N, C-alpha and C positions, 0 to 999 in steps of 0.2 A: 307667623309674625309679621310672613309678608301681608296678610290680610289685614292687619293692625297699625300698617306702618301709616299708611295714608292718617288714621286716625290720630297715631303719635305728632306724625309731622304738623298737622293741623291745629292741635293742642298747644305745640312748642311754640309754635309762630306767634299765634293770638296770644301767648303767654309773655311771648318777649317783648313783642311790641305794647301790649298793655303793661307790663312792667315798666318800660321807659317811656311812658304818655301819663302814667298815672296821677292823679293829682297827690300830692304830699298832703294836704289836709282837706278842710271845709273849703268848697271851691263851688262858686257863682255860675262857675264857666258852664256850658252845653245847655242850659236851661236847667240850672243846680240849684234854683234858687230857696230850694226846700232840705237842701241838703244838710244844714245846719240843725234845724225842728228834728231832722229823721234820727240822726246820730244824736240828740240829745234824748230825744224820746224813748229811744232802744235802750238808752244805758241808765236813764233814771227810772224808768218802766211806767214813761207818760202815756200819753195818747196823741199820736200825730193826728193833722188837721185831717177832714173827712175824705175818706168813708172810715180814716183811723189805720189801714194798712197791718192788721195784726200779725199777718203770717209774716211780712217784713220785717217788722218789729221784733217778734220772736228769734228771727235768725240771724238780723245783726245783734241783738243781745246777746246769742253765743259766740257770733264770731267775734264780737269787740272782746271776748272772755279766753277765747283760745287763739286768736292770729299774733306773732309780733306787731311791734312798730306802735305810732303815737294812735290815738284812739279813732281818729277820721280816718287814717290812713287805713286802718283794720274793717271799719266799715265800708272803703272806697275798695279793697279786696273783693270783698264781698259781691261788687257787683261786677268785676271782672271773670269771678269765679263762675258767675251765671253764663254770662255771655260766651265763655268758653263752652259750658256746657251747650246752650243754644246751639251753635255749629256745630258740637258733636253731634248732637240729636238729628239736626237736619241732614248732617251727613250721614248718618244711621238710615235715616229715612230715605234719601236717595236712593243709597245702596241695596237696600232689599226693593225697592224700584226698577231693581236690573239698571240702575244708571253706573256708566262708568266709574271706576275709582277716583281717576284726574279729574272727572268733570264733578263727582260725589265733590272732592274737596275743593276744587275750585269756587264750588257753590256755597261753600261752606265758608271758606276763607271772604267770598264775598258777602255773606251776611254779618261775618264780623269784623270786618271791615268796611262796610259801607258807613260813611261819615256819623249818620243818627244813630247807630248801632254802636259804634265806636266810643261817642262823645259819653254815651251813657255808660259804656262800661269801665270808665276810668271815674267815676264820680261818686258819692252815694246816693243813689236814688232808685226807686222800686222798679224799675221799668226792663234792667235786664231779668231778674225775675219773672217779671212778667209774661219776655218774652218766650225764658226756658217752659213757662207752665201752659203758653201758647203752643209752642213745637207738640208737648208730650199731649194735649189735649188733641190737636189734628194730627197725631200719628194714630188715633182711635178711629179714624174717617173711614168709610168703605171707598175703595177706588173705581166702582162700576162692574170692573172687570175681573179684580182679583181685590181681595179682602185686605185692604191695609192694615187693619185693624190687628190681623195674627203675626205682622212683624215685630210686635213690640211686647201686647198684651196675652197673655194665655187664654187661649181658643175656647177652652171649657168652662162653662157656667158652674157655678154663680161667681169664680175668680174674675172673670174677664169685665163682668159689669159692674163687679162691686169697687175695682180698683180704678175704673173709667168714671166712676162717679165719684170719687176718692179725690181722683186729679182733678175734676173738675172744680169740686167744693173747694179745693187748695187755691184752685185759679180764684176762685171767687174772694175768698178771704186776701187775698192782695190787691186786686184791684176789681172796682166794679164794672169796666168795657170787659171781663169775663164773660157779661151776659150774654155777648152777640157769638162765643163761641156754643152756645148750645146746639146748632146745628148740627156741631158735628157728633152730637148722642142724640141728635132725634133722627137722622137720616141714616143712622145706622140700627133703626127698631121699628122701622115701616111696616105695620101689620100685614100679613100676607104673603112676607119674604123669609116667612122660617124663622123671624124674630116675633115674638107675640111684644104687642105694646105694655103689658104688666113686666117685659124687662126693663123697658124705656121708662116706668113710673120708679123702679127698682136704682138707675141709675141715677135720676135726678134727685131722690129721696135721699139716698148716701151724700150725693152734691151737698143737696140742703143741709143735711146734718152735720155735715163737717164744717160747712161754712160758718153755718151758727156758733157749733162750737168755739170756732176761730173768734169769731166777734164778741162773744161774751167773756173772752179773757180780755176782753176791753174795760168790761164792769170792773173788774179786778184792777186794772191801772187806774181808771178812773177814780177810784175809790182812795188813791193813795196821796200824798202831798207832792209829787211829782212838779217841776216847775214848767214842764212841759205839758198841758192836762187841755187840750180843746174840749170845749162843750162841756167840761165837767161832768161826766158821765157815771152818774150814779144813781140810775134807774131808766126802767126800759124805755119809759118815752124819748130820754136823752141818748140813749141809745140807737133808737130806730132813728133821729135826728142824723146820730152822726152816719150813719152808713147810708142813708139817703141823698148823703151829698150836703148836708147842713145850708150852709150861707152859699154854697159856690153850686146850688141849683138856679140860682138866679143868672148866672152867665149862662144858660143853657138858652139858647134859642135858634130856631130853623134861619131866621132871617139877621144873626148876629155877625155881620159884615162877612160873608161869606167871598164878595165878591174880592174884598180885600184880601182877603185870604188866596185866592187863586193863586196870584205872583210868586206867595211864599211856598204854596204847594208845591208848583214848577219847579223851584229851586231845590225844594227838597228831593223831589224824585231826581235830579238832575244830577245828585249829588251821588246818588247809587248807581249812575252811569247811565245812560240812555240807551246804549248799545244791550244791557244786560236787560233792561226793561221790557225792551223790542223783543228782544229773544224770550222772555216769559211769555208775552201775550202769542207769540207767535205758538208757543207749545200749547198752549190752551187751546186754540183753533185747530192748529193743524195735528196732533198728535193723538190719534185714535186710543180709544178704549179711556179708562180712567173718568167717564162721566160725569159719576157724581161727585168727584175729586173737582171736577173742574167749573161745577155748579155751587159747591160751596164755597172754592176759592173768589168766586164771583159775589157769592152772598156779604161772604166777610168783608170784603173790600169796601163793599158798598156800605155796610154798617158802619166800620170805622171811617170811613173816608165821611159820610154824614155826621156823624158824632162830633169827628175833629174839626172841621167846617164850620158845625155849629157852637162850638166849646169857647166863648169868648174869653180867653186867659191868652197870659204872655205864653206861657209854654204849651199851646196845643197842639204843636207839632209833633211832640212824644207819644201825644196818643195814637198817634199813625205805625207805633213802631210794627205792630202785628202785620201791617201792609209787606213789608218786607218779605 
């Protein structure tokens, strides 16, 4: 019981705080301009804007039918649920890395109450689900001195690699930026390290099949007459248009007002607390071991920052949530 008490406390505190601040209905707050569309698409069996978010739509449809309250409130609760799971996942990861229980709990609360994360936890959006899947994918990564994958996944082949591929595929079925998480699978499949290259192919093969299966459900949704039906996905070319970003690809440019976004980026990071960010940076530099995990962290940080700063939309900041 003592072992599980910190997890219970974190879950209880976050559940209480989220419940007190949860949007009672559709809200455009916290970069939530897509909330109404996502709620409607999930409920009516429609298709959301590119890339379609098939995993989120399926889970939101389920939540809308089993949770209590008004339709939008039920979908908002789904976001809070995954935000809590994300914090608990991080707490589990930290404990298995021998981080003391109080510090692991503080780290989990720090993530759950970071303004950017908190803001997404109380509205209907895809990003807390994405953050949860990101944590699961990163728990697969090797640490360098100790194999972190053993803390969560079965060690034996083939179950381990199948599960890792499946989770990565689910992430791809939720948000396109999950592609940036591919190194978490690659780094643990380096030839010559006792992990043959073909095991990496198995992981990515399973991931691809899982993602394609999820996106195929959009063909069924697109064939209906739902009022929310982006792109009228009734053929493979239309499905590819949706999956590849559709009209949103025009918003992606390396020179897209990067300098103008720097102040917003600094404000976003400041909201997370400069002392915590400084501590995280010093940890990467000073803590011995975990070399592969450090490199993976830097790679993911660079990829997400480059994408976020190059994406010319109003809500570009939410794509940086995995940075936290």
